[in-house]
C-alpha positions as CSV (number, residue, x, y, z in Angstrom):
1,M,53.3,49.0,163.4
2,H,54.3,48.9,167.1
3,P,53.9,52.2,168.9
4,A,57.6,52.0,170.1
5,V,58.8,51.9,166.5
6,K,56.6,54.9,165.6
7,M,58.0,56.7,168.7
8,L,61.6,56.0,167.6
9,I,60.9,57.3,164.1
10,G,59.4,60.4,165.6
11,I,62.4,61.0,167.8
12,I,64.8,60.5,164.9
13,L,62.8,63.0,162.8
14,L,63.0,65.4,165.7
15,V,66.6,65.0,166.7
16,V,68.3,65.0,163.2
17,P,67.0,68.4,162.0
18,L,67.7,69.9,165.5
19,G,71.2,68.5,165.3
20,L,71.8,70.0,161.9
21,Y,70.6,73.4,163.1
22,A,72.9,73.1,166.1
23,Y,75.8,72.1,163.9
24,E,75.3,75.1,161.6
25,F,74.9,77.4,164.6
26,M,78.2,76.2,166.2
27,Y,80.3,76.0,163.1
28,P,79.0,78.6,160.6
29,G,80.4,78.5,157.1
30,T,81.9,75.0,157.5
31,H,81.3,72.1,155.1
32,F,79.1,69.5,156.5
33,F,80.3,66.8,154.0
34,Q,84.1,67.0,154.1
35,G,85.8,67.4,150.8
36,T,82.7,68.8,149.1
37,P,81.7,72.4,148.3
38,Y,78.3,71.8,149.9
39,E,77.6,74.2,152.8
40,L,74.6,74.2,155.0
41,H,72.4,77.2,154.9
42,L,69.6,75.9,157.1
43,R,68.7,79.1,158.9
44,A,68.3,81.0,155.7
45,S,66.3,78.1,154.2
46,L,64.1,78.0,157.3
47,L,63.4,81.7,157.0
48,T,62.5,81.3,153.3
49,V,60.1,78.5,154.1
50,L,58.5,80.5,156.9
51,Q,58.0,83.5,154.6
52,G,56.4,81.2,152.1
53,I,54.2,79.3,154.6
54,I,52.8,82.2,156.6
55,P,50.5,83.8,153.9
56,P,48.8,80.5,153.0
57,F,48.4,79.7,156.7
58,V,46.8,83.1,157.4
59,L,44.5,82.5,154.4
60,V,43.4,79.1,155.7
61,V,42.8,80.6,159.2
62,G,40.7,83.3,157.6
63,L,38.7,80.8,155.6
64,F,38.1,78.8,158.7
65,I,36.8,81.8,160.6
66,I,34.5,82.8,157.8
67,W,33.2,79.2,157.6
68,L,32.5,79.1,161.4
69,E,30.7,82.5,161.4
70,L,28.6,81.5,158.4
71,D,27.6,78.3,160.1
72,E,26.8,80.1,163.3
73,W,24.7,82.6,161.4
74,K,22.8,79.8,159.6
75,I,22.2,78.0,162.9
76,E,20.9,81.3,164.5
77,K,18.5,81.8,161.6
78,E,17.2,78.2,161.9
79,L,16.7,78.6,165.6
80,K,14.7,81.8,165.0
81,E,12.5,80.0,162.5
82,E,11.9,77.1,164.9
83,E,10.9,79.6,167.7
84,K,8.4,81.3,165.3
85,K,6.9,77.9,164.5
86,E,6.7,77.0,168.2
87,K,4.9,80.3,168.9
88,K,2.5,79.8,166.1
89,G,1.8,76.2,167.3
90,K,1.1,77.4,170.8
91,K,-1.2,80.2,169.6
92,K,-3.1,77.6,167.5
93,E,-3.4,75.3,170.5
94,L,-4.6,78.1,172.7
95,K,-7.3,79.1,170.2
96,E,-8.4,75.5,169.9
97,E,-8.7,75.2,173.7
98,E,-10.7,78.4,173.9
99,K,-13.1,77.1,171.2
100,K,-13.6,73.8,173.2
101,E,-14.3,75.7,176.4
102,E,-17.0,77.8,174.6
């Protein structure tokens, strides 16, 4: 799909809901579809959605932080093990060199 078409779809998806919110804000309590009992309650619906979305979002952020810290902890542990191996290897090399010199 051409990028211009995607951009147009994105603009439509952005402008239509903003227009609906503006309409409800400017004309509260009016019927959006004339002759029907349907009223817009977008602000109340938005607040309900936000109240329902915030706890799972906080949960996911918490899980992400825990995952990052566990990974960092694991990497630090691996680095310490590698440093110990390098020190042991250097000590071994020094002992071998001393034996050769004798």
